N, C-alpha and C positions, 0 to 999 in steps of 0.2 A: 202213599200216605206221607204226611209231614208231621214230624214229632219234635217237640222242644223239651229240653231238659233244664230245670231251674236249679240244679245242684242237689235236689232230693228226689224229685218226681218227674216222670215223663208225661207229657200232655199231647194228645192228638190234636193238631190244629187244622181246622177246615179253611182252605184257601179258595179264592175265586177261580184261580187258574193253577195248573200244576203240570210239570213235565210228565211224559210217558213213564210208566214204571220201567225200571232198569236195574242192572247190577254192574259192579265193577267200573263205575263212573269215577271221575276225579272231582274232588270238592275241596274248597278252601274258603276260609273267611278272609275277605278283603277288609282289613281294619281301616284303611284309608277312606274307603267308601261305605263302610258299615253294611256290607252285603255278603251273603254266602254265594259263591260262584260254583256252578257245576258244569262239567263238560263231558260229553260222550257217554260211554258205557255200552252195554248190549241188552237187547230184549230177546227172550225166547231161546236164541242160540247165538253162536259166536261167528256168524258169517253174513256177508252181503249187507243188505239194507238193515239187518237187525243190529249191526254195529252202528252206533250213532255218532254224529259230530255236531250236536246242537249245544248252544250255550244258554244257560238259565241263571237267573239271579233271584235270591230270596231276600227280601228286605225286612223280614219279621212279620209281615202281614200277608203277602202273596208272592207267588212265583211269577216272574216275567221272562219270556224268551227274548234274548238279545239278538237282533239281526245285525250281524257283523259283515263288513265288506269282505274280509278274508277269514276263512275257516280252516283250521287244521284238518287233515284227513280223518276219516272215521277211525275211532280207536276205543279200546277198552283197556283197563289195567294201567293207565297213565295216572300219575299223581299230580296234584296242584299244591302250590304253597304260595302264600303272600310274602313278598320280599319288600319290607318297608323302605330300605335304602333305594330301591328301584321304583317304589310306588306302583308295583305291578304284580300280577300273578305269574308264576313260572310253571311251565309244564314241560316234561321230557318224555319222549318215546311212547311206548304202549304197544298193544297188539292190534294190527290193522284188520280191516274187513276181509282180506284174503289170507289171514292168519300169519302174515309176515310181521316181524318185529321191527319197530321204528326206532330211529336214532336222532330225532330232531328235537330242537329246543324252541319253545314258543313263549312269548310274553303277551299277557292280556291286560289292557289298560282301562277296561270298563266300557269300551266302545268297539274295540277291534283286537284281533289276534295278529301278532307280528312274529314272523319266523326269524330267529337269530342264527346267523352263520358263525360257527365257532371253529377255531383252529384245532381244538381237541374235543373229544366227546366220549362219554362212557360207551361200552358196547350196547348194541340194540337190546332192549329189555322191556319187560312189563312186570307189574305186581311188585314193585320195589317200595322202599320207604323214602319220603322226601320231607325235610324240615328246614327251618331257617335258624341260623345261629346269629342272634342279634348283637352279640359282642364283637364278632369278627365280620359281621355283615356279609354272610355267605349262605347260599342255599346248599344243603348237604343231602346227597343221595347215597343210599346204602342198599346193596343187594339186589334182589329181583330174580327173574327167570329169563334165560336166553336160550337160543337154539343150540342143541348139540347135534352130533351126527345122526342120532336115532331118536332122541327125546329131548325134553327140556332140561337145562342144567341150572342149578341154583348158584347164584353169585354171592360172594362175600366181600366185594370191593366197596370202597368209599370214594366218592367224588365230591368236589366243591365247585360251585358256580358263583363267580363274582359279578355277574351281570354282563360280562364280555366273553369269558371263556371258561371251559371246564378244566 
């Protein structure tokens, strides 16, 4: 389902096309291109082909799948945020289709995903929070879950990405 909120009410919007149902996908509003961008997530369970790596955009009328040359690996629990200073969507980490945690940084420009090699990076994680600080022009990442020796460990650390390094 696609739902829109006008500040007071939610409305179910019928669209000509739509992505597969999923959970734990990453989504962000790309203000530069005026589109909602969605990546990944999982269907049914958290393994194999049920973990997705598709990119979709919603323009306020319909969903369109974007065929990119480069795709990040299948993942769920990764977050997306639009960074106006970069003019791109930023994505970090997530939970892969083999249940390993990822530690990669990706930028999406509306046509392709580009992996960024950084000198520093947060620990591998998923299910964290990601936002943009417009005053300091930094992507801010907080918390999430990482692997412990026998179970997941909650993190309480804060990281900043300036478009080049964490």
